[in-house]
N, C-alpha and C positions, 0 to 999 in steps of 0.2 A: 504493498499500502504504499503511495506515494503522500509526502506530507501535506503537500497542494492538491491532491486531485486523487478521488479513487476510479479515474476513468479506466476503463479495461477493452480488452479486442472482443468479440463475438467467438474468437477462436478460444478464448478462456473461459466460458461461462463453464459451470455444472450443474445439472438437477439440485434443487436445496439450495443454490442461491440468493440472496433478498438482494435485489437490482433495484434502480432509481433512475430517473429521468427529470432534469431540469424541465421548467414551464416558463412561458412569459417573463421573458425579460433576468429568469435564472429569481424570480421572487419565490415558485414553491416548487416543489417535489414529486413528480406522482412514484409511488412503491410498487413493489410485486415479487414474487416470487418463482424463478424459473424454475422451470418443473421436464425441462429436455424438452428435444424435438421440437425445438425453436417457438416452445410455449411459453405464455405467461400466465399466472391465475393472478388478481388483485382487484381490491377494492373499488368501488366507485360510487359516488354521490346518486346516481341514478333514479334523482327524484323524491327520494323519502329520507331524505337526511334532514337534521336538527341543525341550525344554525343558528349565526350568533346573532343575526338582524344588525347589523354594520357593512360597512363598504368592501371589511374582510371577505366575506362570501362571494362577493362577485369577484373579486382577484383568484379564490381559490376552485371558482369554475374551472379554469385552465387545469386545476389539478387532474383531470383524466384524458384520456386518451382523446386530440380532436377528430370529431366525425368528419370524414369527407363524404362527398358527393357521390365517389364511385365505391361500391362495394368492394370489401375484400373478397376475393376467390381461397383465400386461405382459412377466415376465421367464419365460424359459426355465428350468426345471431343468438343471443342467450334469451331464452322464454322465460327466465324466472326474473323476478321483480327485487330480488334482498339484494341487489348489489354487486356479488362478487363472478368473476366475469373469465373466461379464458379465452386470452389472445394469440394472437401471434405476435412476435419479438416486433414486428417491424411497426404492427399499429400499437402495441404498448410506448413504443419508442416516438413515435407519431413525428419523427423529423428530427428529434432531440438526440442528443449523445447519450451511451452506456455509461452508466457507473454503476459500481460494485458496494452495496453496504461491508461496512466491516466492524468483525466482533473482536471480540477478546483483546480491546486494544490497551497500551497501559497509560495512565492518567494521564503522563504530561501530554503526549501524544491527541489525546481525548480533546484536554483545553486548549491544546496548540488550534485543533481545527476549530475557529470561531465560529463558523457557521453548523449549527445543530443540525441532526436529520441525514450523518453522513456515516456515522459510527458508532459506537456502544462499548462498554466497559463489561457486558454480559458476556457467557460463554456461550456460545451457540450448542444446539442437541445435532446430534447425527442428523445425515443428510434425507437420508430416508424417513426420519419421522417429521423432518419438515416437509416434504412432499405428501406425506400421509394428510398432515393438517391442511394444507394447501388444499388437497384433494375433497376431503372432507367437507371445508367449509364451501368447498364449487357446489356442491350437493344440497348445503342446507343454510348455509348463510351467517354472516358476523355479526348480525345485529342491524339498527339502526346509525348511520352515518353521523358523525356528530365531530365538527371541524376540531375540535379540543382534545377531546375524548378517546374517540374512534374512528380512526381516519384512515388511509392506505397505509401509512406509515407504522401503525398501530397494527394490523391487520398481518402486516410481514412480520412484524418483532414478535407479536405472537407464533407466529408457523416457526420462527427461526429458535425461540427460547421454550415455548408452554406457559409463560409469565400474564398475569394477568393480574391489573391495582386492583385490591382489595375493597379499600377507605372508597366508598360510595360518595363523601364527602370532598373528594379530592374534584380540583379541576381541568387535573389532567390527565392525560392517559398515558400510554408510553411513548410517545412522539417526539423527537428529538425537535422536529423543524417547526413544532407548535410551539414549545418550550421558546427559541428562540425567539418566534416572533412576538409574547409577553415580555419575555427574557429581558429583553433591548429596554425599552419603554421604565419597563418595572426597576431595573436597574438603574435608572436615572431618576426615577423617581425615590427609589430608597436612600440616593447618595445625596439627594439634597440637602437633608440637616444634616451634612456633613460637611456644609460650609461655614458652621458653626466653629469646627475644626480648624479648617485649612480656608482661604480663598484662593490659593494659588489655582487656576484653570487646568493644569496641568496632573497635579496631586490630585483635583475633582475626577478628571477622565481615571485614570488608576483606578483611584476608589469605585466608580463605576466599574469598569470594567472586571474589577475583583467581584464585587455585588453579580455582575451577569455569571462567570465563571461559576462562581460556588453553584448559582441557582441550576445551570446547567450540571453539576456534577453532583447534585442533591436529587436532582428528577431521573436522572439516566437510570433505566430499568435495571441494571448491574448493582445499583448502591443503594435501590428503594428498600425500604423494610416492610413496605405496605404491598406487595408482590407476594403473591403465592402459583406454583404450578397446578393447573387444572389440564385434564386430559381433553382432547379434542371434544371426545363425544358426551363427556359431562358439561361441555361448554354450549353445546349445541342441544343438547336437552334443555338447560336451564334456559337459552335463548327460548325456545318453543313454547316452555313453561308462560316467561313471559309476556308471549305476544300471547300466546290464549286467556291468559288473566285481563290484559288490558281492553283484549276484544269484548271481553265479556261484559255487559253494563248491568249492574245489579235493579231488579226491578223493584219500582218503589211501591210501598201499601199503598192502598187504594182508600182517600178519605172520604169517610161519609158524608152525605150531602148535607148541605145546611139550608134551611128553610129561610 
Protein backbone atom coordinates (compact mmCIF):
# COMPACT_ATOMS: atom_id res chain seq x y z
CA UNK A 1 0.00 0.00 0.00
CA UNK A 2 1.36 3.41 -0.92
CA UNK A 3 1.41 6.23 1.56
CA UNK A 4 -0.51 8.57 -0.70
CA UNK A 5 -2.64 6.22 -2.79
CA UNK A 6 -4.30 2.80 -2.64
CA UNK A 7 -4.64 2.68 -6.43
CA UNK A 8 -4.24 -0.81 -7.90
CA UNK A 9 -4.33 -2.57 -11.26
CA UNK A 10 -7.20 -4.89 -12.10
CA UNK A 11 -4.73 -7.74 -12.50
CA UNK A 12 -3.97 -7.65 -8.75
CA UNK A 13 -7.61 -8.04 -7.70
CA UNK A 14 -8.68 -11.16 -5.83
CA UNK A 15 -12.06 -12.32 -4.56
CA UNK A 16 -12.74 -10.84 -1.13
CA UNK A 17 -11.05 -7.50 -1.79
CA UNK A 18 -12.74 -4.36 -0.44
CA UNK A 19 -12.50 -1.88 -3.32
CA UNK A 20 -13.65 1.67 -3.89
CA UNK A 21 -13.69 4.46 -6.46
CA UNK A 22 -13.98 8.21 -5.95
CA UNK A 23 -16.98 10.15 -7.23
CA UNK A 24 -17.68 13.81 -8.02
CA UNK A 25 -14.25 15.41 -7.80
CA UNK A 26 -13.22 13.22 -4.84
CA UNK A 27 -16.11 14.41 -2.68
CA UNK A 28 -17.20 10.86 -1.86
CA UNK A 29 -16.20 7.29 -2.69
CA UNK A 30 -18.31 4.25 -3.51
CA UNK A 31 -17.30 0.95 -1.88
CA UNK A 32 -17.96 -2.71 -2.64
CA UNK A 33 -16.65 -6.26 -2.38
CA UNK A 34 -14.97 -7.86 -5.37
CA UNK A 35 -16.22 -11.46 -5.63
CA UNK A 36 -14.28 -12.63 -8.66
CA UNK A 37 -15.07 -13.04 -12.36
CA UNK A 38 -15.10 -9.25 -12.83
CA UNK A 39 -18.08 -8.88 -10.44
CA UNK A 40 -18.64 -6.55 -7.47
CA UNK A 41 -21.33 -6.71 -4.77
CA UNK A 42 -22.15 -3.29 -3.34
CA UNK A 43 -24.80 -1.41 -1.35
CA UNK A 44 -26.57 1.59 -2.91
CA UNK A 45 -29.17 4.14 -1.87
CA UNK A 46 -31.80 2.74 -4.27
CA UNK A 47 -34.57 5.09 -3.14
CA UNK A 48 -35.04 3.63 0.37
CA UNK A 49 -32.35 5.57 2.17
CA UNK A 50 -32.62 7.54 5.39
CA UNK A 51 -31.28 10.95 4.42
CA UNK A 52 -29.88 13.77 6.46
CA UNK A 53 -32.13 16.46 5.04
CA UNK A 54 -29.10 18.59 4.14
CA UNK A 55 -27.12 19.47 1.03
CA UNK A 56 -24.96 16.45 1.88
CA UNK A 57 -27.73 14.20 0.57
CA UNK A 58 -27.51 15.89 -2.82
CA UNK A 59 -23.75 15.38 -2.95
CA UNK A 60 -23.90 11.73 -1.91
CA UNK A 61 -26.38 10.76 -4.61
CA UNK A 62 -23.24 10.43 -6.72
CA UNK A 63 -21.87 7.71 -4.44
CA UNK A 64 -23.53 5.00 -6.50
CA UNK A 65 -22.54 4.03 -10.02
CA UNK A 66 -23.70 6.45 -12.67
CA UNK A 67 -26.56 5.17 -14.78
CA UNK A 68 -25.87 5.07 -18.46
CA UNK A 69 -28.56 5.32 -21.11
CA UNK A 70 -26.84 2.37 -22.83
CA UNK A 71 -27.71 -0.90 -21.02
CA UNK A 72 -24.74 -2.94 -19.86
CA UNK A 73 -24.57 -6.27 -21.69
CA UNK A 74 -22.86 -7.88 -18.69
CA UNK A 75 -24.94 -6.72 -15.72
CA UNK A 76 -28.38 -8.15 -15.00
CA UNK A 77 -30.78 -5.55 -13.57
CA UNK A 78 -31.69 -6.42 -9.99
CA UNK A 79 -35.36 -7.04 -9.22
CA UNK A 80 -34.80 -6.63 -5.49
CA UNK A 81 -35.41 -3.31 -3.77
CA UNK A 82 -33.08 -3.79 -0.79
CA UNK A 83 -30.17 -1.90 -2.32
CA UNK A 84 -27.53 -4.66 -2.50
CA UNK A 85 -26.50 -5.26 -6.11
CA UNK A 86 -24.19 -7.37 -8.22
CA UNK A 87 -22.47 -5.34 -10.95
CA UNK A 88 -19.61 -5.80 -13.34
CA UNK A 89 -16.42 -4.00 -12.37
CA UNK A 90 -16.82 -1.42 -15.15
CA UNK A 91 -20.30 -0.40 -14.00
CA UNK A 92 -19.13 -0.23 -10.38
CA UNK A 93 -16.22 2.05 -11.28
CA UNK A 94 -18.42 4.20 -13.55
CA UNK A 95 -15.36 5.52 -15.32
CA UNK A 96 -13.45 6.09 -12.07
CA UNK A 97 -10.12 4.73 -10.85
CA UNK A 98 -9.84 1.46 -8.92
CA UNK A 99 -8.56 1.54 -5.33
CA UNK A 100 -8.23 -1.17 -2.68
CA UNK A 101 -9.21 -0.46 0.94
CA UNK A 102 -6.43 -1.62 3.26
CA UNK A 103 -6.77 -3.41 6.61
CA UNK A 104 -4.41 -4.14 9.52
CA UNK A 105 -2.52 -0.88 8.94
CA UNK A 106 -0.37 0.47 11.76
CA UNK A 107 -1.57 3.56 13.67
CA UNK A 108 1.09 5.85 12.19
CA UNK A 109 0.09 5.00 8.62
CA UNK A 110 -3.60 5.21 9.51
CA UNK A 111 -3.19 8.78 10.78
CA UNK A 112 -0.95 9.69 7.84
CA UNK A 113 -3.91 8.93 5.57
CA UNK A 114 -5.61 12.23 6.32
CA UNK A 115 -8.71 11.37 4.31
CA UNK A 116 -10.91 8.73 5.94
CA UNK A 117 -12.48 5.82 4.09
CA UNK A 118 -9.24 4.37 2.68
CA UNK A 119 -7.88 2.06 5.40
CA UNK A 120 -8.57 0.59 8.83
CA UNK A 121 -6.73 -0.76 11.85
CA UNK A 122 -9.12 -3.73 11.93
CA UNK A 123 -7.97 -7.25 11.06
CA UNK A 124 -9.94 -8.69 8.11
CA UNK A 125 -11.44 -12.17 8.00
CA UNK A 126 -10.46 -14.82 5.43
CA UNK A 127 -11.48 -14.01 1.86
CA UNK A 128 -13.91 -16.93 1.65
CA UNK A 129 -15.83 -15.57 4.67
CA UNK A 130 -15.93 -12.12 3.07
CA UNK A 131 -17.36 -13.45 -0.19
CA UNK A 132 -19.89 -15.58 1.72
CA UNK A 133 -21.18 -12.54 3.63
CA UNK A 134 -21.41 -10.44 0.47
CA UNK A 135 -23.36 -13.12 -1.42
CA UNK A 136 -25.70 -13.71 1.53
CA UNK A 137 -26.44 -9.99 1.79
CA UNK A 138 -26.99 -9.86 -1.98
CA UNK A 139 -29.85 -12.31 -1.48
CA UNK A 140 -31.22 -10.87 1.75
CA UNK A 141 -30.33 -7.16 1.93
CA UNK A 142 -28.40 -4.98 4.37
CA UNK A 143 -31.17 -2.91 5.89
CA UNK A 144 -32.05 0.69 5.14
CA UNK A 145 -29.36 2.96 3.72
CA UNK A 146 -28.23 5.76 6.02
CA UNK A 147 -25.60 8.29 5.00
CA UNK A 148 -23.82 8.19 8.36
CA UNK A 149 -24.71 4.84 9.94
CA UNK A 150 -25.31 2.31 7.17
CA UNK A 151 -23.74 3.23 3.85
CA UNK A 152 -21.73 1.47 1.15
CA UNK A 153 -18.50 1.62 3.17
CA UNK A 154 -20.28 0.20 6.24
CA UNK A 155 -21.48 -2.68 4.05
CA UNK A 156 -17.99 -3.47 2.76
CA UNK A 157 -16.39 -3.18 6.22
CA UNK A 158 -18.97 -5.57 7.69
CA UNK A 159 -18.30 -8.06 4.90
CA UNK A 160 -14.56 -7.87 5.61
CA UNK A 161 -14.72 -8.04 9.42
CA UNK A 162 -18.17 -9.26 10.51
CA UNK A 163 -18.22 -6.43 13.07
CA UNK A 164 -21.30 -4.34 13.90
CA UNK A 165 -21.74 -1.33 16.16
CA UNK A 166 -24.00 -2.42 19.03
CA UNK A 167 -24.55 1.00 20.64
CA UNK A 168 -27.76 2.24 19.01
CA UNK A 169 -27.18 5.68 20.52
CA UNK A 170 -24.07 6.12 18.40
CA UNK A 171 -24.52 8.63 15.59
CA UNK A 172 -21.85 6.92 13.48
CA UNK A 173 -21.51 3.53 11.85
CA UNK A 174 -18.27 1.94 10.65
CA UNK A 175 -17.63 4.37 7.80
CA UNK A 176 -14.33 6.24 7.90
CA UNK A 177 -15.33 8.77 5.27
CA UNK A 178 -18.49 9.69 7.20
CA UNK A 179 -16.25 10.39 10.20
CA UNK A 180 -14.05 12.56 7.98
CA UNK A 181 -17.02 14.56 6.69
CA UNK A 182 -18.17 15.30 10.23
CA UNK A 183 -14.75 15.26 11.88
CA UNK A 184 -13.32 18.27 10.07
CA UNK A 185 -15.98 20.79 11.12
CA UNK A 186 -16.24 19.14 14.54
CA UNK A 187 -12.51 19.53 15.10
CA UNK A 188 -12.76 23.22 14.27
CA UNK A 189 -15.61 23.66 16.74
CA UNK A 190 -13.93 21.72 19.54
CA UNK A 191 -10.64 23.53 19.09
CA UNK A 192 -12.27 26.98 19.23
CA UNK A 193 -12.14 27.18 23.07
CA UNK A 194 -8.39 26.59 22.82
CA UNK A 195 -8.04 30.18 21.65
CA UNK A 196 -7.96 30.95 25.35
CA UNK A 197 -4.74 28.93 25.56
CA UNK A 198 -3.06 30.18 22.41
CA UNK A 199 -3.78 32.97 19.94
CA UNK A 200 -1.23 31.66 17.46
CA UNK A 201 -3.03 30.62 14.28
CA UNK A 202 -0.52 27.82 13.65
CA UNK A 203 -0.95 26.52 17.17
CA UNK A 204 -4.71 26.44 16.74
CA UNK A 205 -4.34 24.62 13.42
CA UNK A 206 -2.16 21.96 15.05
CA UNK A 207 -4.72 21.53 17.83
CA UNK A 208 -7.56 21.19 15.31
CA UNK A 209 -5.62 18.55 13.39
CA UNK A 210 -4.98 16.72 16.66
CA UNK A 211 -8.69 16.68 17.50
CA UNK A 212 -9.52 15.46 13.99
CA UNK A 213 -6.95 12.64 14.11
CA UNK A 214 -8.12 11.58 17.57
CA UNK A 215 -11.74 11.40 16.39
CA UNK A 216 -10.76 9.29 13.37
CA UNK A 217 -8.70 6.90 15.49
CA UNK A 218 -11.43 6.49 18.12
CA UNK A 219 -14.11 5.87 15.48
CA UNK A 220 -12.20 3.23 13.53
CA UNK A 221 -13.81 -0.20 13.66
CA UNK A 222 -10.49 -1.67 14.78
CA UNK A 223 -10.33 0.38 18.01
CA UNK A 224 -13.98 0.79 19.01
CA UNK A 225 -15.29 -1.01 22.08
CA UNK A 226 -18.95 -0.87 21.06
CA UNK A 227 -18.64 -3.49 18.31
CA UNK A 228 -19.44 -7.19 18.27
CA UNK A 229 -18.93 -10.04 15.82
CA UNK A 230 -22.26 -11.00 14.23
CA UNK A 231 -22.78 -13.82 11.75
CA UNK A 232 -24.38 -12.75 8.50
CA UNK A 233 -27.24 -15.21 9.05
CA UNK A 234 -28.04 -13.66 12.43
CA UNK A 235 -27.79 -10.17 10.93
CA UNK A 236 -30.25 -10.80 8.11
CA UNK A 237 -32.59 -12.63 10.48
CA UNK A 238 -32.59 -9.62 12.78
CA UNK A 239 -33.14 -7.23 9.85
CA UNK A 240 -36.08 -9.30 8.61
CA UNK A 241 -37.65 -9.24 12.09
CA UNK A 242 -37.18 -5.48 12.41
CA UNK A 243 -38.72 -4.86 8.98
CA UNK A 244 -41.71 -7.05 9.83
CA UNK A 245 -42.30 -5.30 13.13
CA UNK A 246 -42.04 -1.89 11.45
CA UNK A 247 -44.63 -2.92 8.85
CA UNK A 248 -47.19 -4.04 11.42
CA UNK A 249 -49.41 -1.21 12.68
CA UNK A 250 -51.23 -2.21 15.88
CA UNK A 251 -54.98 -1.82 15.67
CA UNK A 252 -56.46 0.72 18.03
CA UNK A 253 -59.42 -0.25 20.23
CA UNK A 254 -62.78 0.98 19.03
CA UNK A 255 -64.07 3.78 21.19
CA UNK A 256 -67.73 3.73 22.22
CA UNK A 257 -69.94 6.18 20.36
CA UNK A 258 -70.84 9.34 22.24
CA UNK A 259 -74.27 10.88 22.06
